[in-house]
N, C-alpha and C positions, 0 to 999 in steps of 0.2 A: 813658710813653716810657722805653725802655731806653738807658741810658747804658753806654759801653763802660769797660772796664778802663784801656784806653789813654787816654781822654779824662781818668779821675780821675787816672790817673798823671801826665799833662801839668800838671793843676791843681796837684798836689804839687810837681812838678819847678819850675814856673814861678813859683809864691809863695814856696818855701822853698829852692830850689837842690839840688844833690846829684841823686843817682840813686835813684829809688823803684822798689821791687820789690814786687809784689803778694804778700800773705800769705794773707789770707782775709777774708770778710765777715760780718758780724754783723746781725741785726735790733736795731732800737733803738726803744723806745717811751719817750717822755719825757712824764710826767704831772705836772700842777701843779694843786694843789687840786682832785684829782679829776677833770681833764680833760685829755685827751690834746692835748698842743701841738705834737709832732712824732712822726711814725712813719715808720720807713724803714729802709734797708739803709746801714749805715756800713762802707766798705772800709778794710782796714789794710793798710798799706805799710810795709816795712823802708826806711829812708832811709839812704843812703850819701853822704858828702861834706857833710852838714849840721853846722855847728860846735856846734849846740845840742842837737840830738835825732836819734835813730837811728830813731825810728819817727813815722809821720803818719797822720792819719785823714782820709778824704775822702768826700764825698757830694755829691748833686746834687738840687736843688728846683726845681720849676716856679715861674716868676714869677707872682705872683698877677696875673690878668687878662692874661695873655701866653703865648705859644706858646714863650717862651724859657726857658733853663734856667740856673740859677744854680748855679756850682761852688763848695763850701767845701773847704779843706784846713787842718787844724789839727795843729800837732805835739803829740807826746807830751811835755809839758814842764810843770813846775810842779804846778799842781792839775789839770791834765789827763792822767788816768791810764787812761782807758777810752773806749771810743766814745760812751757817754753824757756823759762830761764834756765831750768834744769837741764834741759838739751844744750843750751848755748853754754852753759858753764862746763859742760862735759866736754864740748867740743874745744872750748878755750884751753882745758887742762890737757887736752892730749894735742894741740896745736900751738904752743906757746909763741909768742911774736906775732 
């Protein structure tokens, strides 16, 4: 299922405030212990009006066993310096320990 830039922009703005402007998209492949744990496209947005960050990363994944999609929006902040960092930060946030 193709997700529109508008949907991703809405995810960024609703989670982090401000106004998001699409910049580009990059393919990301996260590999752990030789196995691909996530592969997809991460969209990069400039973010105006957020007090913490001026950039955000957004992507969508299908929910396992469902036709619903889950949207992710992560700020370019702290240890998050790239689309791959954003994917890893989202995973860690969902799977503490």
